[in-house]
C-alpha positions in Angstrom: 30.6 -26.6 25.4 28.0 -24.4 24.3 25.6 -25.4 21.0 25.2 -22.7 18.5 21.3 -22.6 17.9 20.6 -24.1 14.4 20.7 -21.5 10.9 16.8 -21.2 9.9 16.0 -20.3 13.7 18.9 -17.4 13.7 17.4 -16.2 10.8 13.6 -16.4 12.1 15.2 -14.4 15.2 16.8 -12.0 12.9 13.7 -11.7 10.7 11.1 -11.3 13.6 13.0 -8.8 15.0 13.2 -6.5 11.8 9.7 -6.8 11.3 8.7 -5.8 14.7 11.2 -2.7 14.4 9.6 -1.8 11.2 6.2 -2.1 12.8 6.8 -0.2 15.6 8.1 2.8 13.6 5.2 2.2 11.4 3.2 3.1 14.1 4.5 5.5 15.3 4.6 7.2 11.7 1.1 7.1 12.5 0.8 8.3 15.3 2.9 11.5 14.8 1.8 12.0 11.4 -0.7 15.2 11.1 -4.3 14.2 10.4 -6.1 15.8 7.8 -9.3 18.3 9.4 -12.6 17.3 8.0 -14.5 20.2 6.3 -17.0 21.7 8.8 -20.9 20.6 7.9 -20.8 24.7 6.7 -18.8 27.2 6.8 -19.9 29.6 10.3 -20.2 33.5 9.1 -21.4 37.1 9.3 -25.0 37.4 8.0 -28.6 36.3 7.9 -29.3 32.9 8.6 -32.5 30.8 8.0 -32.5 28.1 10.9 -34.5 24.8 10.0 -34.6 23.3 14.2 -36.3 19.4 13.8 -37.9 17.9 16.7 -38.0 13.8 16.9 -37.5 11.3 19.6 -37.1 7.8 19.8 -40.4 6.9 21.9 -42.8 9.1 19.9 -44.1 6.7 17.5 -45.2 9.4 14.8 -41.2 10.2 14.3 -40.9 7.1 13.1 -42.9 7.9 10.2 -40.9 6.0 7.4 -41.7 8.8 5.0 -40.2 11.4 7.5 -36.4 11.0 6.0 -37.3 11.5 3.0 -39.5 14.8 3.8 -36.8 16.1 5.5 -34.2 15.5 2.8 -37.0 17.4 0.8 -37.1 20.3 3.1 -33.6 20.7 3.0 -33.6 21.2 -0.4 -35.9 23.4 -0.9 -34.9 25.2 2.3 -31.4 25.5 0.5 -32.5 26.6 -2.7 -34.6 29.4 -0.6 -31.6 30.8 1.8 -29.1 30.8 -1.6 -31.5 33.0 -3.4 -32.4 35.3 -0.5 -28.5 35.2 0.6 -28.7 33.7 3.9 -26.5 30.6 5.5 -29.0 27.7 5.9 -28.3 25.8 9.3 -30.1 22.4 10.7 -30.1 21.7 13.8 -31.5 18.6 15.1 -33.2 17.6 18.3 -33.9 14.5 20.1 -36.4 15.1 23.3 -35.2 11.4 24.2 -34.0 11.2 28.3 -30.6 9.2 27.3 -28.4 11.8 24.9 -26.6 8.5 23.1 -29.9 7.1 22.4 -31.2 10.8 20.7 -28.1 11.3 18.9 -28.4 7.9 17.4 -32.1 8.4 16.3 -31.2 11.5 15.0 -28.7 9.7 12.7 -31.5 8.3 10.5 -32.5 11.5 9.3 -29.3 12.8 7.8 -26.3 15.2 8.4 -27.6 18.4 11.0 -25.1 21.3 11.7 -25.6 20.8 15.2 -27.5 18.3 17.1 -29.4 18.4 21.0 -29.8 15.7 22.8 -31.1 14.4 26.0 -32.8 15.7 29.0 -36.2 14.8 27.7 -38.8 17.7 28.0 -36.9 19.6 30.6 -33.4 19.3 28.0 -32.4 22.3 26.2 -34.0 21.0 23.0 -37.6 21.5 24.4 -37.3 24.7 26.6 -35.3 26.4 24.1 -37.7 25.6 20.7 -40.8 24.6 22.7 -41.6 25.7 26.4 -39.6 28.3 27.3 -37.7 30.9 24.7 -39.7 29.9 21.5 -43.2 28.3 22.7 -45.1 26.3 20.5 -47.0 23.3 20.5 -45.7 20.3 22.5 -45.9 17.8 19.8 -43.7 15.5 18.0 -42.3 15.6 14.9 -41.7 18.9 14.8 -40.0 21.5 12.3 -39.5 25.0 13.4 -38.3 27.9 11.2 -36.2 30.4 12.1 -34.1 33.1 10.7 -31.4 35.6 12.7 -28.1 37.4 11.8 -25.1 36.9 13.3 -22.1 38.7 13.3 -18.6 37.0 14.2 -15.8 39.6 14.8 -12.5 39.1 16.0 -13.0 38.1 19.6 -16.6 38.3 19.7 -19.9 36.3 18.2 -23.2 38.3 18.6 -26.8 37.5 17.2 -30.5 38.6 16.9 -32.9 37.5 18.8 -34.5 34.2 16.8 -37.7 35.0 14.9 -40.1 32.3 14.3 -41.3 31.9 10.4 -43.1 28.6 11.0 -43.5 25.8 12.9 -44.7 22.5 11.6 -46.5 19.5 13.6 -46.6 16.4 11.7 -45.2 14.0 9.1 -48.6 15.7 7.1 -47.6 19.4 7.9 -44.1 18.9 7.4 -45.0 17.0 3.6 -46.8 20.3 2.4 -43.6 22.2 3.5 -41.6 19.9 1.6 -44.1 20.8 -1.7 -44.6 24.3 -1.1 -44.2 26.1 -3.8 -42.6 29.5 -2.0 -41.0 28.1 1.2 -41.4 30.7 4.5 -41.0 33.9 3.2 -41.8 35.4 6.2 -45.1 32.9 7.4 -45.4 33.2 10.9 -48.4 31.2 11.4 -48.6 28.1 13.1 -49.1 25.2 10.9 -49.8 22.8 13.3 -51.5 19.8 12.7 -51.9 16.1 14.2 -49.1 14.4 14.1 
């Protein structure tokens, strides 16, 4: 003779079964629901670009200057105003010359949002090679901000870009602070504004 389980056990087991099914359905709905796409930092389009390349490293003492994030925010605002007036698109690139890419990206996050980041490889990494050593030679010092201009053409199946033209190079927090406060920002200034970091 078999005994039936107590009524409370049957109700509990049935409730548990329904909760499990509801949870499973909820997980499946979430998994297959289309995710909203996050807006891009900037809309990529054809035309002239004003490019600000900010170069630091977590191992560089001057890159830890507590005023640097505020200075960079001011520069972004000033360059954004200049780009709007000139019909250009402002592009910001953060470069970390750390050996480890993860360390570099984490350090760059202290300086706000960038349209693109280059990190890793130290002084032989792509950021140093492109903006200080090989392609656009400049002083090997940090923190540094390099202002560039270029024209980009986006077609149906190809993208073309002119060579980068250096408008200015600002080395050290003091030089960047001067740029942040300048009444006229980089309207063709090709001089090197190198200073001690």
